[in-house]
N, C-alpha and C positions, 0 to 999 in steps of 0.2 A: 712783359707778361710771359713770353716764351721761356725767358731765363728762369722765371719763377716756376713754371709748370714742369720743366725737365726733371729736377730732383724728385718731385712728387711722383712723376711717372715711374722713375726707377725704383722709388720706395714702394710704390704699389705693386710693381712686378716682384720685388723681393718678398713682399708680404704675401702675395698670392701664391708664390712658390713655396714658402715655408708652410702655409695653410694646406696646400695640396699635399705636401710631405706628411703633415700631421694626419690628414684624412687617410692617406694611404697606410700609414703605420696603424692607425686605429682599425681600419678595415682588416689588415693582416691579423691583428690581435683578436678581433671578433671572429674571423674565420677559424683561427687556430683554436679558440675557445669552443666554437660549435663542433669543430672536428674532434676535439678531445671529449666532449660530452658524447658525441656519437659513438666513438670508440669505446667509452666506458659503458655505454648502454648495451652495446653488443658484447 
């Protein structure tokens, strides 16, 4: 059982890491977009 669970654990860790990266990149893009809108408004 533990032999079966270990690869899944590492896979979940990789998956969560990649999703965190995507979320961070998305947040940066949204912040940049808001910043650009704010600059163009002023």
